[in-house]
C-alpha positions as CSV (number, residue, x, y, z in Angstrom):
1,X,-11.8,2.9,-4.3
2,X,-8.4,4.2,-3.1
3,X,-5.1,3.6,-4.9
4,X,-2.3,1.2,-4.0
5,X,1.3,2.4,-4.2
6,X,4.2,0.3,-5.3
7,X,7.8,1.0,-4.2
8,X,11.0,-0.3,-5.8
9,X,13.5,0.6,-3.1
10,X,17.2,1.3,-3.9
11,X,19.9,3.2,-2.1
12,X,20.3,5.7,-4.9
13,X,16.8,5.8,-6.4
14,X,13.3,4.8,-5.2
15,X,10.8,4.0,-7.9
16,X,7.1,4.8,-7.3
17,X,4.1,3.5,-9.1
18,X,0.4,3.9,-8.4
19,X,-2.6,1.9,-9.3
20,X,-5.7,3.3,-10.9
21,X,-8.7,3.8,-8.6
22,X,-10.1,0.5,-9.6
23,X,-6.9,-1.2,-8.5
24,X,-6.5,-3.0,-11.8
25,X,-3.6,-1.2,-13.6
26,X,-0.3,0.1,-12.3
27,X,1.2,3.3,-13.7
28,X,4.8,4.5,-13.3
29,X,4.7,7.7,-11.2
30,X,8.0,9.1,-10.0
31,X,11.6,8.4,-9.3
32,X,12.9,9.7,-6.0
33,X,16.6,10.5,-6.2
34,X,17.8,9.8,-2.7
35,X,20.8,12.2,-3.0
36,X,18.5,15.0,-4.1
37,X,15.5,14.6,-1.8
38,X,16.2,15.5,1.8
39,X,13.4,13.3,3.1
40,X,12.3,10.4,0.8
41,X,9.9,9.0,3.3
42,X,8.3,12.5,3.6
43,X,8.0,12.6,-0.2
44,X,6.2,9.2,-0.2
45,X,4.0,10.4,2.7
46,X,3.0,13.5,0.6
47,X,2.2,11.2,-2.4
48,X,0.1,9.0,-0.2
49,X,-2.0,11.9,1.0
50,X,-2.1,13.6,-2.4
51,X,-3.1,10.5,-4.4
52,X,-5.5,8.9,-1.9
53,X,-3.4,5.8,-1.3
54,X,-4.7,3.1,1.1
55,X,-1.8,0.6,0.9
56,X,1.9,0.6,0.1
57,X,3.6,-2.4,-1.4
58,X,7.4,-2.5,-1.1
59,X,9.2,-4.8,-3.4
60,X,11.4,-7.4,-1.6
61,X,14.2,-8.5,-4.0
62,X,14.7,-12.1,-2.9
63,X,17.3,-14.4,-4.5
64,X,16.1,-16.9,-7.0
65,X,16.2,-19.6,-4.4
66,X,13.9,-17.5,-2.2
67,X,16.5,-16.5,0.4
68,X,16.9,-13.0,1.7
69,X,20.1,-11.1,0.8
70,X,21.4,-7.6,1.6
71,X,19.1,-5.8,-0.8
72,X,16.0,-7.5,0.6
73,X,17.1,-6.6,4.1
74,X,17.5,-3.0,3.1
75,X,14.1,-3.0,1.4
76,X,12.5,-4.6,4.5
77,X,14.1,-2.0,6.7
78,X,12.7,0.8,4.5
79,X,9.2,-0.8,4.7
80,X,9.5,-0.8,8.4
81,X,10.5,2.9,8.4
82,X,7.4,3.6,6.2
83,X,5.2,1.7,8.7
84,X,6.4,3.9,11.6
85,X,6.0,7.2,9.7
86,X,2.9,6.7,7.4
87,X,-0.6,5.9,8.6
88,X,-1.6,3.4,5.8
89,X,-0.6,-0.3,5.9
90,X,2.7,-1.3,4.3
91,X,3.4,-4.8,3.1
92,X,6.3,-6.4,1.2
93,X,6.0,-8.3,-2.0
94,X,8.3,-10.7,-3.8
95,X,9.8,-8.7,-6.7
96,X,12.4,-11.1,-8.1
97,X,13.7,-9.8,-11.4
98,X,11.4,-6.8,-11.7
99,X,14.3,-4.5,-12.5
100,X,15.6,-7.0,-15.1
101,X,12.1,-7.2,-16.6
102,X,11.8,-3.4,-16.6
103,X,15.2,-3.1,-18.4
104,X,14.1,-5.6,-21.0
105,X,10.8,-3.9,-21.6
106,X,12.4,-0.5,-22.0
107,X,15.0,-1.9,-24.3
108,X,12.3,-3.6,-26.4
109,X,10.6,-0.2,-26.6
110,X,13.7,1.2,-28.1
111,X,15.1,3.1,-25.1
112,X,18.8,3.0,-24.4
113,X,20.2,2.5,-20.9
114,X,21.1,6.2,-20.7
115,X,17.6,7.3,-21.8
116,X,15.9,5.0,-19.3
117,X,18.1,5.6,-16.3
118,X,15.7,8.3,-15.0
119,X,12.6,6.1,-15.0
120,X,13.8,2.5,-14.9
121,X,12.9,2.4,-11.2
122,X,9.4,3.7,-11.8
123,X,8.9,0.9,-14.4
124,X,10.3,-1.7,-11.9
125,X,7.8,-0.4,-9.3
126,X,5.0,-0.6,-11.9
127,X,5.9,-4.2,-12.6
128,X,5.9,-5.3,-9.0
129,X,2.7,-3.4,-8.3
130,X,1.0,-4.9,-11.3
131,X,2.0,-8.4,-10.0
132,X,0.4,-7.6,-6.7
133,X,-2.7,-6.2,-8.4
134,X,-3.0,-9.3,-10.6
135,X,-2.8,-11.5,-7.5
136,X,-5.8,-9.6,-6.0
137,X,-7.8,-10.5,-9.1
138,X,-6.7,-14.1,-9.1
139,X,-7.6,-14.5,-5.4
140,X,-11.1,-12.9,-5.6
141,X,-13.4,-14.9,-3.4
142,X,-10.4,-16.3,-1.4
143,X,-8.6,-14.9,1.6
144,X,-6.8,-12.3,-0.4
145,X,-3.3,-12.2,-1.9
146,X,-0.4,-14.3,-0.6
147,X,2.4,-11.8,0.0
148,X,5.2,-14.3,-0.9
149,X,7.5,-12.1,1.2
């Protein structure tokens, strides 16, 4: 099987996570610092080719009431840009509170905010991707995952 990529989009940093080849477990992979990488979409395209990715899942940070705000609009726009520049399918996935959960998990692991700044986005991407992967397992035999986004 091929891998699935999770993207936690942010203006400053883009977190990237990859599934294993069985599409069961998500692993933090990379943080793309937008100010330091000339072409973030190109970097993602390179990872897609290098890691044998068949699907990209971009987190859509909806408000708790389900409405779409500015951050979700930006993430949706980024997903659209990926669709035009990368050959594999791109879908959005509800990622409410993934960054908060990532911060909590890192804090519980004994990491300070300063220590975790470089990879908090990777962990958020891992959490949203794991949510997506878990939905694949829970929907086996059905029509596939509900994207919620």
